[in-house]
Every structure is written in C-alpha cells, then in structure tokens.
N, C-alpha and C positions, 0 to 999 in steps of 0.2 A: 419342902416349902409348900404351904397351902395356896390354892388358887383363890383369888379375890372373887367376891360376889359379882363384881362387874364382868369378869371373864366368864363366870358360870352362866350369866344371863346371855352373853354373846354366843356361847357354845350351843345353847338350846336353839338359837335361831338359824344356825348354818349347818352344812353337811358335817358328818362326823369327822371327815378327814381334814376339814378346814381349820387351820390354826391361825388365830389372830394375835396381834401384838398385845401382850399384857404385861403388867408389872411382874418382874422376875422371870421374863422369857428365858428358856433354857439356852438360847444362842449367846447369852451373855452380852448382847448389844446394849446401847444406851436406852434409857427409858423413853418410849415413844410418846408422842402427843396423843390426845384423845381421838384424833381423826386419822387413825392408822388405815393404810390401804387394805383392801380385801381382795384376795386372789381366788376366783371361783372356777376358771376353766382354762385349759391349755390346748391349743390346736396347732399342729398335731401333737399328740402326747408322746411321740417317740421319734428317733432319728438316728443316723449313723454316728459312730464315735469320731469320725473325721470332722464333724461339725459342719458349719455353714448351712444349717437347715433353717429356713424362715419360719419363725414361731410367732403366733398371735396369742397374747395373754389378755383375758377378759376378767373384769371385776369392777371395783369402784375405788375412788379416792386416789387415783394416780395423778401425781403432780409433775409439771414440767421439770425436767432434770432428773427424774427418778431413774434408778439403776435396776437392772434385771440380772439375777444370779441363777445359775443352774448348779446346784450344790454350792461349792465354794468358788466357782469360776464365773466371772462376769461375762454376760452375753456381748456379742459384737454388733456394732452399728444400731444401737437401740434408738427407737423413735417413740415418743409419747404422743399418740394420736389425739386422745382426749382423756377425760377423767375415768373412762371405762375401758380403754384399750391401749395396750402397749405392744409393739412388735420389735423383733430383733433377730439375730442369727446366733445359733448355738455355737459355743466354743468346742474345741476338740476335747475328748474325754476318754475315759475307759468305760467298758460296758457296765451297765447297772442302772438302778433306779435312783433318782436324785430329787431333792426338794426344789421347788421353784419359788424364788423369793423376789418381791418388789420392795425397794427401799427408796422412800421419798427423801428429798434434800434435807428435811428436818429430822431424819433418822427414823421416822415412823415406818414400819414395815409390816408386810403380810406375807404368809407362806402357804403354799399348797403342798402338803406333805406327799412325797412320792409322785409328784406331778409329771415327771418326764422320765422316759427310759432311753438310755443310750444303748444302741445295738451294735453288733460286731461290724468290722470294717467293710464298707460296701465295695463292690468290684469297680474298677476304673471305668469311667463313663465320659470320655471326651467326645463331645458332640461334633466338633469340627476342628481340623487342624489344616492351616493353609499357609503356603509360602507367598508372601506379598511382593517379593522382588521379581524383576523380570530378567530375561536373558541379557548378558553383558558381553560387549566386545571390548577387549583391552589390548594394549600394546606394551611390550616389555623388552628392554635391552638384555635381559637376563636376570633382573631382580624379581623377587616374589611380588605378586600382585595382591594387594589387600582388597578383599571383596566383602562388603557388608550384606548380610542376608537378614531379611525381616520376615517374621511370621506371626500369625494370629491363631489363638486357641480359644475355643468356646466350651465352657463346662457349666451345665445348669447349676445354679445356686452358688457358684464360686466366682466366675469371671464377671458376672453381671454387676453393674454399678461402678462407682468410682474407686480407683485404687487397684492394687494387685490382688488377685485371688489367692488365698492361702493354699499352701501345699502343692503349688504347681512348679514343675521344673521344665526347662526348655534347653535344648542343645541344637547347635548348628553342625551340619556334617558336610563333608566333601569327599568325592571319589572320582577316579578317572572315568571318562565317558565309556570306556570299553569294559568296565567292571560289571558285576552282577547287580544291577542298579536297584532291584526291589529287595535285595538282601541287606538288612541294616549292618551286617558285619562287614560289608564292603566299604563302609564309610569310616572316616576318622571324625570322632565326635568331640566337640568342645562346648563348654557351658555358654549359654546365652543369657542376656540380662533383660529385665523388664524395662520396656520403653514407655508404655502408657496404655490408655484405653482406646479402643476403636471409636469411630464417630458415633456409633449407636450405643456404645458402652455395654454391649453384649459380650464382647471379646476382649482379651488382653493381648497386647502386642509385645513381642520380644525381638531382640536383635543380637547378632553376634558377627564378628569379623574374623575371616580366615585368610591365611596367606597361601596363595596358590602359586606353584612353581611353573614357569614357562618351559617350553620344550628345550632340550639341550641339543643344539645342532640342527634342529628342525625349524620349520617356518611357523607352525601353528600347533597349539595344544588345546584340548577340550576337557573341561571339568564339569561335573554335575554337583550342584549344591542343593541342600534341603534343610529342613528342621524337623525335630521330633519333640513330643511333649509327654509328660508323665504327671499323674496326680497321686501316685503311690510311691514316691521317692525312688523312682527308677526301677521298680519291680516289673512294670509293664510300660511300653512306649507306643505312641501312635505317630507314625511318620506322615509328613505333609507333602503335598505337591501343589502345582499352580492353581488348580481349580478346587482344591479342598479335598479332605479325606472322606467326606460324606458319601461320595460315589466311588470310593476306592482310590488307590494310588497307582498311576500308570507311568511308564517310562516317558511317554510322549509329553506328559504334563510336568515333568521334572524340569527344574531351571538349570541352565547351562552357562558357563563362563568360557568364552573363546579368547585365548591369549595368543596373539600373533607377534612375531618379531617385527620391529619397525621397518618400513620400506620407503623408498623414494617414490612419491606420488606424481611429481612433476619436476621437470628441469628444462633449462634452455641455455643455449650458447649466446653470449652477448649480454649487454646491459638490459635492465628491465624496461618494458614499454617500447623496445626497438626491435621490430621483427624484420628489418631490412637486411640486406647482404652484409656479411662480415668479411672484410678484405684487409689483409695485412701484407705490406711490402717491405722487403729487406734487399739491400745490396749485399753481395757475397761477403764483404768484409765488415758489415755493420756489427757493432758490439752492444749498442744501446738497444735493449729488447723492449718490445711493446707488451704491455700488460693487457690480458684479455679476461673479461668478466664472465661469470656464469651464475645463473639463478637456480635455486632448488627449493622445493617445498616437500615436507614430510609431515603428515598429520601427527600431532603430539610431540614433534621434535623441533621443528623450525619456528613454531610460534613462540613469542616472547623474545626477550633481549638476548643477544649473544649467539654464538655458534651453536647449532643443534647438536645435542650429545650423540657421539658415535659416528657423525658424518665424515665421509672421506670423499674428497673432490680431486679430480685430475683433469688437466688440460693435455690434449694430444694432437699430433699431426701425423699424416700418413700419405701414401700414394694417392694420386688424384682419382683413380678409378676403383678405390677399395672401400670395404665396409669396416668401420672401426670396431664393430661388435664381433667380428670374426677374423679379421686379417691380422696376422702376427707382425706385419711390417710397420705397425704404428708405434710411435714413441710417446710415452705418457710421463708427465711430471706432476708432482703434488701441488695443488692449489691451497691457498690460505684464506680463512674467513676474512671478509672485509667489512660488511655492514648488514643491517636488516632492511628489507623492503617489504613493509606490511608483514604478512605471514611467511614471506620467503626469506632465505639467507642468500646474500651475494658473496661469492668467492672470486678470487682472481689469482692469476699466475702469469709470469713473464714467458711469452712464447719463444722457444729456442730458435736460433737461426741455423738452418741446415748447412749454410755456407757454400752451397753449390747452386748453380742456375737451374731453375725448374719450378714446377707448380705442385703444391700439396693441398690437401683438405684439412680442415681444423674441426675439432669436436670437443665437447666436455663429456665427462661421465661422473656419476655420483653413486655412492652406496652407503649403507649404514652398517657399521661394525664389520666391514668387508663382506657384507652380504652381496646379493646379486647386483651387478652394475646396471644402471639405466643410462643409456647414451642419449645425448641431447643435440638438437639442431637449433637454428636461429629463431624459429617461431614457436618453439616449445614442444614438449613431448609428455604425454600421459598414457593412460591405458587404451586410448581410442584405437579402434580398428579402421576408422576412416575419418576424413576431415583433416584440418591443418595441424592438429596436435598429434598426428601419427609421426613416427620417425621417418625422415626422408633424406636419402643421400644427396638429393639435389639442393637441400637447404643447409648443407654444412658450410663452414667458413672456407675461405680460400687464402692460402699463403703463396705469395709469388716472390721468388728470388731472381733478381736480374739487374740490368743497368738502368732501367726506367720503369717507374711505377705504372701498372696498367690503369687505364682510364675506364671507370665503371660506367655502364649505361644507366640512363634514367630508369628508376625502379618501376614506375607506373605513371600513366598519363591517359587522358581522355579528352574528347571534344565536348564542349558545352559546359553549362553550369553543373554543379554537383548533383548527381542522381537525376539528371534531366537529359533526354535524348537530344541530338542536334536538331536545330530548327530547319524546316524546309524554307529556303530563301528564294524569292522571286524577284528578278530584275527585268527591266525593259532594255532593249539594245542601246538606247540613247541616254539611259539614266546616269546622271553624274552626282546627284545629291540623294540623301536618305539611304546611303549604303549601310549595310547591316554590320553590327559589331558581333564578332564571334568570340566566345569565351573558351578557355581550356583549363584543365586541372593537371598538376604535375606533382610527383613525389620523388624525393631522393633523400634518404636518411642522412642526417648531418648537414644537409644543405637547405631543404625546404622547411625543416622543422625549427628554424630560427626566425626572428622577426624581420619582416621585409622581404625583398627579393632575394632568392637563393643565389649566393655568389657563384659566378662561373656558368650559370644556366643561360641558354640561348634557345629561342623558339621561333618558328615560322608558321605562317598560315598559307596553305596552298590550295589550288584547284586544278582539276584535270578532267579529261573525258571519262565518260562512264566505261567501266571495264578495264581501265588502265590502273595497274597497281602502284599506289603512291610511293611504295618502298623501292621500286626499281625503275619505273617508267620515266623516260626523259621528256615526256609530253606534259608532265605536271609543272606548274608554275609556282615557285616558292618565294616570290619577290616580296610578299607582305610580311613584315616583322611583327612578332608578338611583343607586347610590353607587360610588365608586372602590373596587376590590378589590386590584389589584396591577399592576405593570409586566409587560409580556409582550414577549419578544424585543427589548427595548431601545427599539423604535420604536412599539409599540402600548400602549394602556392597556386593562386588563380591568376592567369594571364589573359590578355585580350588583344584583338586586332581587327581592323576593318577589312572585310572581304572585298577584293576588287571586282569590277564588272568586266567579264571577258568581252562584252560588247558584240558578241556574235550569238545569234539565236541557237538554242540547243539545251540539252540536259547535261549537267556536269555533276561532279562530286567534289566536296571540299574536305580537308583534313588539317591536322596540326602535327608538328613534330618538334622534339626537343633533343638537345645534347648538353653535356657538361664538360667544360674545359677542353673542347675539341674531341671528346670521346665519341663512342658509337652513337649514331642517331637512332632514336626510337620514334616511329610513326604511330600515331594514336587514332583509335576509332571512337565511336560514340558510347560504348559501354565499358571502355577501359582496356588497357593492354599492360600485361606484366610478364614475368618469366614462368608463371605457374598456371593457374587455372583460367587466365584471361588472355586468350590468343587474339591476334589481330584478325578482324573479320571485314571483308570487303563490303558486305551488306550493312555494316554499321557506320558507314561514312555519312557525312552530311550531304544533302541534296541541294543543288543550285539550278534553277530554271531561268533561262534567258529567252524572252519572247519579244516580238515586234512591239513598237510603240502602241499602247492601248488607247482606245477612245476615252477621253476624259469625261466622266459623267458631269453634266451641268444642269440636269433637270431633276427636281424632286418628284418622286413617283407618287408619294402619298404622305399626308400628315393629318394629325387630329389634335384638337384641343380637348384637354381633360383626360381622366383616367380611362383605360380600356374597359369596355363593357357598359359604359353609360353614354348615351347620346343626348342627354339633357344638359343644357348649358348651366354652369354654376351661377348662382345669384348670391353676391357677397356684399358686405357693407363695412365701411369705416366711419369713424367720426373724424372731424378735422384734426384732432390732436392725437390720433392713434399712430403707433409705430407700424410700419409695413410688416405684415405677418402672414398673409395668405400665400401659401406656396402653390403654384399652378404647374400642373404636369402636362406634357404634350409628347406625342410620339411621331417618328418620321421614318420613311423608308426610301432608300436609294438602291436600286438593283446593282449588285456587284460590290457594294460597300457595306451597307448595314446588315446584309444577309451573309457576308463572308468574313467580316472583321469582328474580332472579339474586342470589346471596349470601345473607346471613343474614336470616331472617324474625324481626323483633323480637318478634312476639307469641308465639313458641314458646319454651317452657322445657323443657330436658332435664336430668335428674338421674341420676347414677350412685350406686346404693345398695348396701349390704352388711349382712349380718346373720348370726346363727347358723344353721347348717344345721337344717332342720326347722321354722323359723319362717316363716310366710307373709309375703312382702314387702309385700302390699297391706294387711294388717291388724295385723301385729306392731309393737309399740312398740320392739322391740329392733333394728329395722332403722334404719340411719343413711343419711339422704338429704341430707346437707349438702353433698355434692360436686356443684357445678353444672357441667354439660358445656359445652364451647365449640364453636361452629360450625366445622366443618373444611372442607367443600367441598360443591358441588352434585353430585348423583349421579343422572343422569337426572331423574325426577320427584321424587326424594327429596332430603333434605338429610342430610349426614353430620355427626355430632358426635363429640367425643372428650373423654376425661377420664382422669386418672391415678387408679387404684384405690388408696385409702388402705391403709396397713398397720395392722390392728387392734392389733398390738403384744402380743397375748396368745395363747398357744398354744391352738389349737383348729381346728375345721373350720367354714368359713363358705361362704355363697353370695353371689353378686353379680348385679345385674340393672340395667336402665335403666327409666326411666319418663318420659313426655312429657305436657305439657298445652299447650293453645293458648287464648289470650284468657281465662285463668282458669277454663277448663272442667275436667272430670274428667281425672285422670291415666290414661293407658293404659300398662300394664306390658308390658315387652318381653322375650321369651326368644329363644333361639338360632335357632328356625325361624320367628320372626315372629308377630305378633299383629295381626289385622285385624278381629276381631269382638268386641272388648270383653274383659272379665275372663275369660269362659269359654274364650277362646282362648289364655290364658296357662298354661304348664306349669312348675311349680316345678322339675321334674326337668331342664328344659332351660335353667335358669339356670347361670351359671358357678360353678365351685367354687374355693375358696381355702383352702389348708392353711397354717397358721402353726405353725412348729416353733421350739424353743428355739435360740438363737444358739450356734453352735459357738465356743468361746473362741478357737480358733486355726483358723479355716476356711481350708482350702487344698484346692481341687479336685484330685482324684486324676488327672484326665485333662488332657491338653494342650488348650489352646484359644487362639484369637486373635480380635481384634475391631477393626473399623474404628471408632475412637473418635469422631473428629470431623473435619469438613472445613469450612474457614473461610467458604465461600460456596456459594450455589446458582446465582446468576447473576453472571457475571464478564465482563469484556471480554477479548478475545484479547490474550495477553501479560501479563495481570494475575497477581499473585502469589496462589497458593492454598496455605494451610498445611494439611497433613494429619497427623493424629495417630493412631497405632495402638497396640494393646497385645498382648503375647504372654505366655502362661503355660505353662511347661513344668516339671512337678514335678522338683525336684532340679537344674534348669538355671538357671531365672530367679530362684531364691531368693537373697537377700542383695543387697548393694550391687554395682553394676556390671553390665554386660551379660552375659547368659548366654553360655557358651562356644559358639562356632561358630554363633550365631544370626544369620542374615542376613534383613533385612526390606526389602521393596520396595513402593513405591506405584505403582499403575498407573492410566492414564487411557485410555479407549477408547470404542468405539461404545456408544451408550445401549442398544441392543438385543442386545448381545453379553454372554454369561455368561463372566466372567473365569476361572472355574474349569474351563470346558471349551473356551474360545476365547481362551486366553492371548495368542496371536499378534495378536489384534485390539486389544490394549492396548500402550501404550508404558510401560515400567517404569523406575523410578528408585530407587536405594538410599536408604533412610531411616537416620537416625543415632539411636543410643541417647541419650535425654535424661534418664533417671532412673527411679527406681522409681515404679510407678503409685500415685497417691494413692488411699487407701481400698480397695486391691485387693492382698491379700497375695501376696508372692512373684511379682509380675508386673512385667515390664519395659515401659517406654513408649518408643516410637520416633516420630520426626517428620522431615518434610522439607517443602520448598516446591516446587511445580511452577508453571509458567507456560504453560498450554495455549495452543497457537497455533491449531489447527483450530477453526473456528466451528461451531455447531450443538448439538444435544442430545448430551451426553457422559455418561460414568459413571466414578466413582472407585472403586478397589478396593485391597485390601491383601493381601500374601502373605508367608509366611516359610518358611525352610528351615534345617536344621541340617547338611545334608550337601552343599549346593550343587547338588543335582539334583532332589530330591523336594520339591515345594512344597505347603504348606497354605494354602488361600485363606480370607480373612476378610471377612465382610460386617458391616453395621451392628449386627445383633443377636448377632453372634459365631458362630464356627464350631461352637460347642457348642449352638446353638439352632436346630434344624431344618436343620442343614447350611448350605451356601452356596446362596443363592437370588438370582435376578435382581432381584427386588423389593427386596432389602436392599442392593443397591449404591447408592452415593450419587449421586443425579441432579444433574448439573451442566450448566447452559446457558451456552455460551460465545458471547457476542455479539460484534459488531464491536469493534475496538480503539477505546478511548474517548478517546485523546489526539490522536495525529497525524491530520491530516485525510485524507491519502492517501499510500500507499506501494505500490511495485510491484517486480516483476522486469521491467525494461524490455526486455531483449533480450541474447543470443539465447535461444530456448526449447529448443534442442537443441544439444548439443556432441558431436562424435565422439570416441571414446576416444583415437585417435591424433592429434587436432588439435594443431597447434603454433602459437605466436605469437599474432597478433591473433585468430584464431578462438576462442581460449580466454578472451578478455576478456569478462566478463559485466558488463552495465550495469544500474543500478537507479535509480529516482527516488522522491522524496518531496516532499510539499507541506505546509507548515505556515504558516498565516496569520501574517504579521508576522515570519517567520523566513526562509523560502526566497525570497520575492519580492525583487527587487533584484539588484544585481550582486554576485557572489562567493558564497562558502560561507556558509550560514546558521549562526549561532552555536549551540553546544551539541549538535550532531548527531553521533551515532556510527552508522556504517553498516557492516554485515558481510554477507559472502556465506557461506551455509552449505550443506553437502551431507551427505546421509545416506540411509538406507533410505527408500524410498517409503512403507513401511508404518508408520513411526514418526512421532510428533508432534515436530516440530523444537523446540518450546518445552519439551520435557521431557528427553529424552536421546537419545543415539545419533547426534547430528549434530556435525560439525566446522565451526567458524566462522573465516573469514579476514577480517581488517580490510580494508575498502575505503577508497579515497581519493576526495576530491572531484575531479570531472572537469570539470564545466562547468555553466552555467545552461541550463535547458531551459524557456523561458517563465518562469512563476512557480515552477517546480520546480527543485530541485537534483539533479544527476545525479552518481552515484558509479560507480566501476569498480574491478575487480580481476580477475586471471586465476584461473580454476579450476585448482587444482594438477594437474600431470600424475600419472597413475597411478590416478585415480579410475575405478572399474570401471563397465562398462555396466550400465544399469538404475538407477543412483544418481540420486536427485532432488536439485535445488538450488533455493534461493530466497534472497531478501534479508531482512534485518531491520534496523530503525532504532530508535534511542532518542534522546529529546530531553531534555537536562539530567538524564540519569540515570534517566529515567522508564521505564515498561514498554516493551518492544520492540513495534513494529508489524511484523508479519510480512507481507511483500509477495509476492503471487503474480503470475501473468502479466498484463502490461499489456493484452494483446489480449482478456483475459477479465475485465476490470473492475478488476484490482488489489485492494487492501485499504484499510484505514483505517476511519474512523468512519462511512462510508456504503458502499453497494454490497452485493455478495453475500458479503462476508467473505473469510476465508482458507480456501481449499478444497484438499483433498488432490489432486484431479485437475488443478489449475491450476499445477503446479510445472514447473520446467525438468527435462530428462531427459538423461542421458548415454547416447548411442546407440552401437551397435557400429561 
C-alpha cells in the first residue's frame, strides 16, 4: 500500500523514527482524525521489566482521557497534564524494545517507534519495613490468643500513592521468645493482607492475625511477632522490627506478646462496701446456717455479666490462732456465684456449724482454674505489701459457738465533729448558762449505717482530772448522756451532749464513750479509736479549763467611724425620695473579747445614729439611734460592724456617727479618727455629714456612668453558671425603650489581684445582652449574661461598655461615677473544684506539633463518675468535648472552640474519649477536655500527669493544659 502525500509531507517535518497516524497505518486501528497526537520524547527511555517506572511523554495533541501504551500493554495510572505532556507508570513486561503509543479518545494516535527499553529484573529494593504494633499483654485460660500484627513497607516507585503497590508480598511471623530471633527460619510465617496506605501515602500497610498458644501448666509465656516483605515473589525477604529495617533488625526492637494465665487480683470476705467485723454466732444444735458473702475481682474475667469463667470460690473456718493459707486444720466448702457488683463477682456459701462450743476464724479464698489461691479478709486483699489491702489475720471473721451470742464492741468512735479536733472549753466556777455542746462520731456496721439513731447504741459524755485514764479511773464523771444528732457520711452516727461544769477551778479532760446492747464499752479520743491503726491516746482528749469568775468588761477600749486607713469623715447625700443605700462601716475593740474571740461577740452592741448638724450626738434628744449595726468581720484585734444609714426624708444638713457598748456599760462615741479615751476624745467635727435635698421630679444624671449591678454568687464550683447584671447610663443614648444605639457591654472574669481597667488582658470577656430598662433608674439600660468560669482559685468579675468598639469604660460595683474604677470594687469570686463529676482529665498527649498528621493529632481524655463509668461500655448521659483557644483566656467563658469527642474505650473504672485536634491550629494554642453529665455543668479536665480535675485535687489550672508547639 502506498503512502499518501499528506503522510509524506509529515515525515519530512519530523525525526526519522517518528511515525504519525496516517491512512492505512500498519497497526490496523481505526482511521484517525486530522489532529492526531505526536509523540516526540520519552523520559526515561528505559526501565525494569517489573514495571512501576514513572514515565513522562512529551509531544503535542494530547487530549484529556488519552491512553498510553508500551507495546501492546497499557500504562498504569496515566495522567494527561496538558496537550504536550502525559505521565504514567510502566506495566510489567519482558525484556526488549517496545513502541510507545498515545491514543486520544477519538482514536487518533501517534507512536514513537522503539521509544522504550524494558531491562532485566531489578534486585529487590525495600527501603523500609516496620512493625507498627506494640507489645501486648494478654490473659488466657488455655485457649489460643488471636494477635493482630500490622506492618508498613516502603518501596520507591511502588508503594507511593493511593492503592496497593504491585508485586508486593507480606507475611506475619511468630516464634518463641527463646528462639534464635534474628533467624527467619525460627518463625512460623503466614500470609498477611493489604490494609491501606499510610498517612503520608509513601508506604503500604499490611496486617495478619496469628493464634498464639498460652503456657501449658505454667503462669506466663512470651512470644515474638514480626512481619517480612518481598517484592520478588518470595525469592528474597526483608524482616521488620519496631523501629524499621533501615537501621537493621535487632532483638530489642522486636515486638512481644506476653500471655499470662488469669489470676485473682482482689478479694474480700463479706459483702461489698462493708469493711467492718464479720461475726457469726451459732448455738451447738443450730441447723439453720448463715450465708456468708465474698467479693472477687480478676482482670478480664469478672467484668461483664455472670460468673467469671474458671473462678473457684471457697468459704472456710479454722482454729482461732491459725493461718488459713498454711494451716491444714481449716475446713473449706465450695461457694456459688450470687451476683455482680460493678466489676466484681459476689459469691456466697452457708457457713457450717462445728457443733461444739468454741471460737473459730472465718476466711474466703479464690482461684482461677484451680490456680494459686488468694486468701481474703474483711477489708480486702490485693498485691499490696503494706496498707489495709494486705492480708491480715486480725481482720478475719469470727465464728462463735455457745449458749449466748457475743456482744461486739463499737467499731470506731471519736470526740468532736468529723475531721475536727476537740474544742478547748473554758468555764468559770459559777457559770450555769452557755454550757458547751460536745459532738461525737460513732460507727458500727449494720447499726450506724441505717437511717436515724443506730438501735441499741448508748453514749455518755464524761470529764475527769488530768492524767486519769477514762477507761479505768473511778474519778471520771459519766453522768451526761449523749443523744443522737444526725447521720454522717451514711455509715456513721453523730451524737451530742452538754458538758457539765465541775464548778471547781482546775484543768480537766473530757471524753465520750459508747457501747451496743450492753456490750463492751469503747472510750473515744479526738482523732478516733478502733481495733487497728487508731489506738486510744491520752493526749488526744478534750481540754476543759475552769477558772474563777472573771471581771466582766463594761468599757469599750476603742472605736472608729469609717473604714480603716482613712481619718477623713465621709460626706454623703440623699434626695428626699431616695431609698437608704449608704452602708457605713465602723470598728471596735474590747480587750479580752475582740482580740480573743473569732466571729461576733454577743455582749457588744453597735448603733449607727444621725441627727441635725450642730446637735451633740451624746446629749441631744434629736439624734436617732434606732439603727443597730451588724457584725461584719474580724479585723486584727478589732471587730468590724456595718449598717445602712437611714434617709431622714426631710431637706436639711445632718451628721452621723457610731456608738458602742459592752455588757450594758456606757456607750463610747466614735468619730473618723477614732476614740480611745472616752467622751473627751470624740470630735463632732469628725463625724460624717449627710445632705438631704429635694427630689428632682425627673432626675437624669448629666454624665455617663455604668455599674456592675449584681453577680449571682461569691463561691461557685468550676463550670457552674454565674449570672452577671450591669447597667449603663448615657444621656440621649440609653433614654427610652430598647438598647441604646451602638452600646456594647461585656462581662469579664480574671485574676483577683488584677485591675480590669488597667489590665484588661488579664480578664476573659464575654458579650452581655440588653434585657430591658433598669428598674428605678431613669433612662438607664440593663444588660445581662451568664458565665461558667473554669479556672479555679480567687477570681474577680468586672463590666465594661463601649459605643465605638474601641474605647472602653470600666464599671465596678459602686459605679464608674463613684470614685472611678477601683480594685476593691470588683466582685470577688472564689471558683472551687467542680462539684458534680468525680474526676476528669486531659489524658494524653500534652503537646502536639503544628504539622502533625493522623494519629499524633488524636487527643484522649478520661472521666470517672460513680455508678456511671464503671462497668463495660460508655456511661450514660455523658457529653465530652475537646476545646482549644488562647492560653490567656478562661475556656469556660469565651474565646475557645469545642469539638465533640466520641467514646473510645473503658480505662479501668473510667471512660476514655478521643477526637483529633483540627489541622491549622496555630502554635501556642492551649487545649483541654470538658465533660457534662445529663446536661449538668461542665467539668473542665486538665493534664492527667498533674492531677486532672473534678471534685478533688488541685482544680483546673491554667498551667496544666495541652499546648500546640511549633
């Protein structure tokens, strides 16, 4: 067939080896269009027969969707970059030179004859082989343990990109830990399967599952697991370890699986949550047997419903002075499963009656599949070498066989309120009133752990001479009976009684004592007495001092009008229609009372008076002294009082002052610089002044002002809701209904010692909303918002407003128009630990790099709530969120972004949640978790390694958050 003139002309214009599509092409394909592609150059021009070589094809006329062929085989992953360039990956082939052909979707094609050479098979070149799995601890009753091993392989030109790299094989292997671990022949190999691409898409990930046998008759067995990879169909292999094959394979970096036989981790004698004595009584002929319970926990065995697999439980009794773990004189009977208690199983058995009079000890023991026995006492046993969870012969149960049941002693008791030492009590010899109430705590399982007074309990309050032992001395007086006061901590009873007055001067001691149903008497001291670690101590008794009748103070030593540190009298004003609002402070000193008594002294009377200017307050009948002051606080040796100055309601000039008396003595009048020498030290000119003017029928301040009106609390828990109300008055702006134009109001919470007006960055600010016109305050707008402070400690609340978005006016409790903004007029707020959720945290990690991808961005958090998180699966009603924001801002107020987290797994009695920190979060950003239960306040959780948060510990601290690092 002759070539057309069109083709001849084309051949003249291109290289001799370039063949273009012409009518009657020898490949027999369809007739191409006139715009056939032209193939000019291939880079590189050769590659291995195994394929997967990246090839760039240059020419012209390439159309979207074009195909690329090497000989008769189509290239892989072809991409048309533009009309002049195509790239793709070579297929596998046999050695030799092939034509390279580009075929457009319209069948037009161009060929470069002999454009590519396939070369012989290349040597294996695995750049990296790595085991991704970690070491594993497993428990087995004897069944094989299925262990999944994951590994990653990197081969240049093969594994890069999406999808499985061609020609790659992977196997998972296992071998005993005592084998020759660097010898592949020591392993049993099984094929692994492709799982997916790595996060960077540079490597392919494979996985395989192997069944590993536990030890036969032993306690623990160790296996080594690994993976190996081949790209030449198994002719050669590269073995992997935990840090990758690039630095060689070492035994230390191989991954291990430790298979242990299950064991009993914890057990106790008696029912759950009862660590008191276990006493059983039989008469010799009794046939009705008493069932005794026991608790057991074994990791991986007792969790979940029903009896733990393989558990064996036995109840035993033996000689009173014997050890059940070694004495053959013990009798053991099998117990049966009863119920679940959280992660524990409860078992029970009927305790046999020996039938002969005597005393025996009682114990439980547990094992798994007749493995080693763990013996149990009443307060529980684990692996501890010290503390209450060690096994103790003194804490076994007691079985008594006789004619009358023994009467147990009170388990524990103490003088005083819970966790409080006894009060030092002082009486005078003739004192008959004001005698002190003494409190006591008592515990007896089965008696005090029910509602109300424990039946059968009796208690007395006694006193005696110093050095006389209340347990034995006849010189102690026990005539005062104790009466039930209240339940305490569900398991204790609190009792109380009035301590009598011996009426003879001297130093005494006082104590309490209890017995039950006429049983043994237990005498109690101030830090508690029981049968174990809390012995009776004479130096822990209460102290009673009786002295002669003291001189009753009747003279005020010193008093002062106004706050400490200012000798300038206050100058105040009311209009005739104003409500009384000016709170006036005064201080008073009485030697032997205000300097020795904490809190209010009942014998002191303070009065705030007012009268016409020019009238002497000590003699004029026109002064009004009907306003009684209230105790405010202790101030060094003085007491502070406060009262609201009445509004006389009549236009005029008035003065105001304080006066005090003690025990009905003479009043001492107080001025602004203080009075300590009687009436001659009082100056009328240093009393306060009050001007009362006529009420303006339409009062509107001509100046702008704002005020922090109210804050709903002074002490709150972390995450609790605090409502803040503020008021703003701007003439001509806040007048009328609706919010004033362009008025923006914010509420701030910050450090207690920071002044918001000068240190605004030390506060976190949140916008407040207009709520209406201020009640009783003309042309004033009221704003409100709620905040939920997260950071614990002493905090302060402030308010501010702006009309232009840049210049702020700061508002304190007495208003911006009263003395300006002052630190002392910020609202003091104490944020205590979260009051609901028991424990919450940021579990891990504590630092995340800005550019981290995949798993390194996953953040974990945990919480614990009694009755919710223990047990299998997610606790009901929990919402968990990961937040991030500026380190300087309070995450409970504003400025933070929150991402919902999902339940991940159980972590002991905690629930663990996880979520990825979003990409793009800048360096220096802080992050933390927060949790809510059934819609309640959030518990903000900080770093686990620094104690976490919740209703115990050191609270939620700003320095304990996670950080995004460069």
